[in-house]
C-alpha positions as CSV (number, residue, x, y, z in Angstrom):
1,M,-65.6,31.5,-15.9
2,N,-63.4,28.9,-15.2
3,L,-60.1,28.5,-17.7
4,F,-58.3,25.9,-18.5
5,Y,-55.0,25.5,-19.5
6,S,-52.8,23.1,-22.6
7,S,-49.5,24.1,-23.6
8,N,-51.1,22.1,-27.0
9,I,-54.2,22.7,-28.2
10,N,-55.3,21.3,-31.7
11,V,-57.6,22.1,-34.1
12,P,-60.2,20.2,-34.1
13,Q,-60.0,18.2,-31.3
14,T,-57.6,18.1,-28.3
15,V,-56.8,15.0,-26.0
16,L,-56.6,16.3,-22.5
17,G,-54.3,14.6,-19.6
18,V,-55.8,12.3,-17.1
19,E,-55.5,15.6,-14.2
20,E,-57.6,18.2,-16.2
21,S,-59.5,15.4,-17.6
22,K,-60.1,14.2,-14.0
23,H,-60.7,18.3,-13.1
24,I,-63.2,19.2,-15.4
25,I,-64.9,15.7,-15.4
26,R,-64.8,14.5,-11.8
27,V,-64.7,17.2,-10.0
28,L,-66.8,20.1,-11.7
29,R,-68.6,17.7,-13.4
30,K,-68.7,19.2,-16.9
31,T,-70.4,16.3,-19.4
32,E,-70.4,15.8,-23.0
33,N,-71.7,18.5,-24.8
34,D,-70.9,21.2,-22.2
35,E,-68.8,24.3,-23.6
36,I,-65.7,25.1,-21.4
37,L,-62.6,28.2,-22.2
38,F,-59.1,27.1,-22.7
39,T,-55.8,29.0,-23.3
40,D,-52.6,27.8,-24.7
41,G,-50.6,29.9,-22.5
42,K,-49.5,30.9,-26.0
43,G,-52.2,34.5,-26.6
44,F,-54.8,32.7,-27.3
45,F,-57.9,31.5,-26.3
46,Y,-60.0,28.7,-27.4
47,E,-63.6,27.9,-27.1
48,C,-64.0,24.5,-27.0
49,R,-67.3,21.5,-26.1
50,I,-66.7,18.2,-24.9
51,T,-67.1,15.5,-27.0
52,D,-66.1,12.6,-24.7
53,A,-66.6,13.2,-21.4
54,N,-63.9,10.5,-20.2
55,P,-61.9,11.3,-16.3
56,K,-59.1,9.8,-18.1
57,R,-58.9,11.3,-21.6
58,C,-61.2,14.1,-22.1
59,V,-61.8,14.9,-25.8
60,I,-62.3,18.6,-26.7
61,E,-63.7,20.1,-30.1
62,V,-62.2,24.1,-30.9
63,I,-65.5,25.7,-31.7
64,N,-63.9,29.1,-31.9
65,K,-60.4,30.5,-31.3
66,E,-59.4,34.4,-30.4
67,E,-56.4,36.0,-29.6
68,G,-55.8,37.2,-26.0
69,M,-56.2,40.6,-24.8
70,D,-53.3,40.6,-22.5
71,I,-51.0,43.2,-24.6
72,Y,-48.2,45.2,-22.7
73,G,-46.4,48.2,-23.7
74,C,-43.2,46.7,-23.7
75,K,-41.2,43.1,-22.1
76,L,-40.7,42.7,-18.1
77,H,-38.3,40.5,-17.3
78,I,-37.5,40.4,-13.0
79,A,-34.6,38.1,-11.8
80,I,-35.7,37.9,-8.2
81,A,-33.9,36.2,-5.0
82,P,-36.6,33.6,-3.7
83,T,-36.9,33.7,0.0
84,K,-36.2,31.8,2.7
85,N,-40.0,31.4,3.5
86,I,-40.7,29.9,0.1
87,T,-44.6,31.2,0.0
88,R,-43.6,34.2,-0.5
89,L,-41.3,33.9,-3.7
90,E,-45.1,32.4,-5.0
91,T,-47.4,34.9,-3.6
92,F,-44.7,36.8,-6.0
93,L,-45.0,35.0,-8.5
94,E,-48.5,34.6,-8.1
95,K,-49.4,38.8,-8.0
96,A,-46.7,38.9,-11.0
97,T,-48.9,37.3,-13.3
98,E,-52.4,38.8,-12.3
99,I,-50.5,42.3,-12.8
100,G,-48.2,41.3,-16.0
101,I,-44.5,39.6,-16.4
102,Q,-43.3,38.0,-19.7
103,D,-40.1,36.5,-17.9
104,I,-39.3,35.7,-14.3
105,T,-35.9,33.8,-12.9
106,P,-35.1,33.1,-9.4
107,L,-31.8,35.4,-8.6
108,I,-28.4,33.4,-6.5
109,C,-27.2,36.3,-4.8
110,H,-24.3,36.2,-2.2
111,Q,-26.7,36.6,0.7
112,S,-29.1,34.2,0.1
113,E,-30.9,32.0,2.4
114,R,-32.4,30.1,-0.4
115,K,-30.0,28.4,-2.6
116,E,-32.1,26.4,-4.3
117,V,-36.0,26.3,-6.0
118,K,-38.4,23.7,-7.2
119,I,-39.3,24.9,-10.5
120,E,-42.1,22.7,-11.4
121,R,-43.9,23.6,-8.2
122,L,-43.7,27.4,-8.9
123,Q,-44.7,26.7,-12.2
124,K,-47.9,25.0,-11.2
125,I,-48.6,28.5,-9.3
126,I,-47.8,30.8,-12.6
127,I,-50.2,28.5,-14.7
128,S,-53.3,28.8,-11.9
129,A,-52.9,32.8,-11.5
130,M,-53.1,32.9,-15.5
131,K,-55.8,30.7,-15.3
132,Q,-57.4,33.1,-12.2
133,S,-56.4,36.2,-14.0
134,L,-58.3,35.3,-17.6
135,K,-54.8,35.7,-18.8
136,S,-53.8,34.8,-22.5
137,K,-50.1,34.5,-21.9
138,L,-47.8,32.3,-19.3
139,P,-44.8,34.0,-18.1
140,K,-41.8,32.5,-18.2
141,L,-40.1,30.6,-15.5
142,N,-36.7,30.1,-15.7
143,N,-33.9,28.3,-14.0
144,A,-32.2,29.1,-10.9
145,I,-29.0,31.3,-11.8
146,K,-26.3,33.0,-10.2
147,F,-25.9,36.2,-9.7
148,E,-22.9,36.9,-11.5
149,Q,-23.4,34.5,-14.4
150,F,-26.6,35.9,-14.9
151,V,-26.0,40.1,-15.4
152,K,-23.0,39.3,-18.1
153,N,-26.2,37.7,-20.1
154,D,-26.9,40.4,-23.4
155,F,-30.0,42.1,-23.1
156,L,-31.7,44.5,-25.3
157,G,-33.3,47.4,-23.0
158,Q,-33.3,48.7,-20.3
159,K,-31.3,47.3,-17.0
160,F,-32.2,47.9,-13.0
161,I,-30.8,47.1,-10.3
162,A,-33.0,47.9,-7.0
163,Y,-31.9,48.1,-3.3
164,I,-31.5,50.1,-0.5
165,D,-28.9,52.5,0.2
166,N,-28.7,56.5,1.1
167,G,-27.3,57.0,-1.9
168,V,-29.7,55.8,-4.3
169,K,-32.0,58.6,-5.0
170,M,-33.7,57.9,-8.3
171,Q,-36.8,56.3,-8.6
172,L,-37.9,53.4,-11.0
173,S,-41.2,55.5,-12.1
174,D,-39.1,58.5,-12.4
175,C,-36.0,56.8,-15.0
176,M,-37.7,54.2,-16.6
177,K,-39.2,55.2,-20.3
178,P,-42.7,53.3,-21.3
179,N,-43.2,50.9,-24.4
180,E,-39.1,49.6,-23.9
181,D,-38.2,46.4,-22.7
182,T,-37.3,46.2,-19.3
183,L,-35.1,44.2,-16.9
184,I,-35.2,44.4,-13.0
185,L,-33.2,43.1,-9.8
186,I,-34.3,42.7,-6.9
187,G,-32.5,41.2,-4.2
188,P,-32.2,38.9,-1.0
189,E,-33.6,40.1,2.5
190,G,-30.1,40.9,3.4
191,D,-29.7,42.9,-0.6
192,F,-27.6,42.8,-3.1
193,S,-23.9,42.6,-1.5
194,K,-21.2,45.7,-2.5
195,E,-19.7,43.6,-4.6
196,E,-23.2,42.4,-6.5
197,V,-24.3,46.3,-6.6
198,K,-21.0,47.3,-8.0
199,L,-20.1,44.3,-11.0
200,A,-24.5,44.8,-12.2
201,T,-23.6,48.5,-12.3
202,S,-20.5,48.2,-14.5
203,L,-22.2,46.0,-17.1
204,G,-25.1,49.1,-17.2
205,Y,-27.9,48.7,-14.8
206,I,-29.3,51.8,-12.8
207,P,-29.4,51.5,-9.4
208,V,-33.0,52.4,-8.5
209,S,-35.3,52.7,-5.5
210,L,-39.0,51.6,-5.0
211,G,-39.9,54.1,-1.8
212,K,-39.1,55.3,0.9
213,S,-40.4,51.9,2.8
214,R,-38.3,49.0,3.4
215,L,-39.6,46.4,1.6
216,R,-39.6,42.5,1.9
217,T,-38.3,40.5,-1.6
218,E,-41.6,39.5,-2.5
219,T,-43.1,43.2,-1.7
220,A,-40.4,44.9,-3.9
221,G,-40.8,42.8,-6.8
222,I,-44.7,43.3,-6.6
223,V,-44.1,47.2,-6.5
224,A,-41.2,47.0,-9.4
225,C,-44.1,45.2,-11.6
226,H,-46.8,47.1,-10.8
227,T,-45.2,50.3,-11.7
228,V,-44.0,49.1,-14.9
229,S,-47.8,48.5,-15.8
230,M,-48.7,51.5,-14.9
231,I,-45.8,53.4,-16.8
232,N,-46.5,51.5,-19.7
233,T,-50.8,51.8,-19.5
C-alpha cells in the first residue's frame, strides 16, 4: 500500500503540489477515479479519489477520513548530536520515525564533529519514513541548537542524559516511568564533555546507560527510542 502525504488536505477537494502530482500521475501512473490513501501528518488518514489526473496539479476528492492508530503512551523527545557522516543521522531519523517518536532536536555539543545540518533534507527523510511505515503523525524536527541553550529549556516530564561512564550504572529501562513524557539527550561520537554532564545533571537530567555495549550515536538514539516504546507498550 502506498501512503501519500500532504499537510493540507481540504474536504471535499484538494489540489496537490507539483512534486506529489508528478509522482502520483507520471511515476505511479495513477489515473482519474483511482483511489489513493493520504495522511496529513497530524493524526488522520484520508481515502481519496483522483478527479483530475493532471501531473502538475492533481486534484483529489476525499471519500473518507479516519483517525490513525499510532497512539503512544507518552511524548518522546530525543535531542541528538548530528553525526560527522550525515547518513548515520538520517538512519536514526528513519528508524525513530518507524518506531514512534514525537520530537527530534539536533544538539550541537562541545565535541560535535558536525556543527550544522540541513533541516530540509532531514525533513524529507522523516516524511518518507512516515509514509513507508504507514504512520499518521509526522514527528517534529526542530532546528539545531547548542547544548547549553537546550538543556535550560523547560520540559514537563522525565529527563535523561545517556553517556558512557563507569559510574553510570542505572539503565534507562530500569528508571524511566511509563506513560510520562520523556526527554533523552544523546551525545556526539566523542560523547558529552564533563562540563556538559555537570550542567545537565544540575538541571535535573538523570544519567543513564543504554547497555554494556559501546554504541555509535545513531545506534544509541535508536536503542533509546525502542526502549521507551517497549516500556510504553
